[in-house]
Each structure stands twice: as C-alpha cells, then as structure tokens.
C-alpha positions in Angstrom: 8.3 -7.7 10.7 9.2 -11.3 11.4 8.9 -10.7 15.1 5.5 -9.2 14.8 4.5 -11.8 12.4 5.7 -14.7 14.4 3.6 -13.0 17.5 0.6 -12.9 15.2 1.0 -16.5 14.1 1.6 -18.1 17.5 -1.1 -16.1 19.2 -4.7 -17.8 19.8 -6.9 -16.6 16.9 -9.4 -15.1 19.4 -6.8 -13.5 21.6 -7.3 -9.8 22.4 -3.8 -8.8 21.4 -3.8 -10.3 17.7 -5.8 -7.3 16.1 -2.7 -5.3 17.5 -0.3 -7.4 15.9 -2.3 -7.3 12.4 -2.3 -3.5 12.8 1.0 -3.1 13.2 1.7 -5.4 10.1 -0.8 -3.4 8.0 1.1 -0.3 9.1 4.3 -1.5 8.1 3.1 -2.9 4.6 5.9 -5.4 4.3 4.9 -8.6 2.5 6.7 -10.8 5.1 3.4 -10.4 7.3 1.3 -12.2 4.9 1.1 -15.4 6.2 0.0 -14.2 9.6 -3.1 -12.3 7.7 -3.7 -15.5 5.8 -4.5 -17.4 9.0 -6.7 -15.0 10.4 -9.8 -14.3 8.3 -11.8 -17.4 9.9 -11.3 -16.0 13.5 -13.9 -16.3 16.0 -13.2 -12.8 16.9 -14.7 -10.2 14.9 -11.9 -7.7 15.8 -9.4 -10.3 14.3 -11.1 -10.6 11.1 -11.6 -7.0 10.4 -7.9 -6.4 11.2 -6.6 -9.0 8.9 -9.1 -7.8 6.3 -7.5 -4.5 6.6 -4.0 -5.9 6.7 -4.5 -7.7 3.8 -5.3 -4.7 1.6 -2.8 -2.9 3.1 0.0 -5.4 2.4 -1.8 -6.5 -1.0 -1.9 -10.3 0.0 -3.2 -11.5 -3.1 -4.0 -15.0 -1.8 -6.5 -13.7 0.7 -8.6 -12.2 -2.3 -11.2 -15.1 -1.9 -11.5 -14.5 1.9 -12.0 -10.9 1.5 -14.6 -11.5 -0.9 -16.4 -13.8 1.6 -15.8 -11.5 4.7 -18.5 -9.1 2.6 -21.0 -11.6 4.3 -19.8 -11.4 7.6 -22.3 -10.8 10.3 -20.3 -7.8 11.8 -20.5 -4.6 9.5 -17.1 -3.3 10.7 -15.3 -6.8 9.3 -17.4 -6.3 5.9 -16.4 -2.5 5.7 -12.8 -3.4 6.3 -12.9 -6.3 3.7 -14.6 -4.2 0.9 -12.2 -1.1 1.6 -9.1 -3.7 1.3 -10.6 -5.1 -1.9 -10.5 -1.7 -3.4 -6.7 -1.8 -2.6 -6.2 -4.5 -5.0 -7.4 -2.0 -8.1 -9.1 -3.6 -11.1 -9.4 -7.2 -9.6 -10.8 -5.9 -6.3 -13.1 -3.5 -7.9 -14.5 -6.6 -10.2 -15.1 -8.7 -7.1 -16.8 -5.8 -5.3 -19.0 -5.5 -8.7 -19.9 -9.0 -8.9 -21.1 -8.9 -5.2 -23.1 -5.9 -5.8 -24.8 -7.8 -8.7 -25.6 -10.8 -6.6 -28.9 -10.9 -4.4 -26.8 -12.1 -1.2 -27.1 -9.5 1.6 -25.3 -8.2 3.4 -22.4 -8.6 1.1 -24.7 -6.9 -1.8 -25.3 -3.7 0.4 -21.7 -3.4 1.4 -20.5 -3.8 -1.9 -22.9 -1.2 -3.4 -22.1 1.2 -0.7 -18.4 0.9 -0.9 -18.2 1.3 -5.0 -20.7 4.3 -4.8 -18.3 5.7 -2.0 -15.3 5.1 -4.1 -17.0 6.7 -7.2 -17.5 9.9 -5.2 -14.1 10.1 -4.2 -12.5 9.6 -7.6 
C-alpha cells in the first residue's frame, strides 16, 4: 500500500495513471491510502475525481466526507454517482448528508442524492 500511495501522491493530478492507482487503493481498502485519496477530489480530471470518490468510500476516509458531499455537484455524472455511492458506505452519516442534499434545491446534487437514496431503499 505505501508504494501505491506514494505513486498516487507523486502523480500529476491530471495524469492518466492516477485513476488506476486510486482504483488499486480502493480495492485494497487499507487506511494507508487515505492521504493519496484526500489530495485528489479537486483534480481537473473527472476520472481522477471519480476514482478518488470511490476510493474514499471503500477505504472509509472520514476526512473526505465534505469533499464527497461537494462532489455531488460535480458537472460529470460519473463523479456524482461515485460520490453518492461512497457516501452510502459511511452509514448513517453518509445517508444524512445525502438526505440533506436531496432536500436542497441545488441540482445536480439534489437529483443525484434523490436517485441514490431511492436506489438504496429498493436494495434494502
């Protein structure tokens, strides 16, 4: 994990390999990848932002909760999807944040949160 995390942290935020590093950290689900994940939600690359959101949820990077909530407003639908599903992985706190986003009149965050919560309700 430290080697992959270092590669991710040293990579340019728009580098094509960065989503692969973040995906590997997400699959491993080890907290040592948290630092790399935390530096990527503001990347200029939608692929990087989506990978960072997924990894934050898989690793349970609590300091990323605010970033995940902000990514619900991302212009890219895949980033919003990954952020919403990552929030669900945080249990009650993530669901609370999705509920708040669903209640606000800020699209596309509102729509993404509503759809994700509805999907989650059908699955449980």
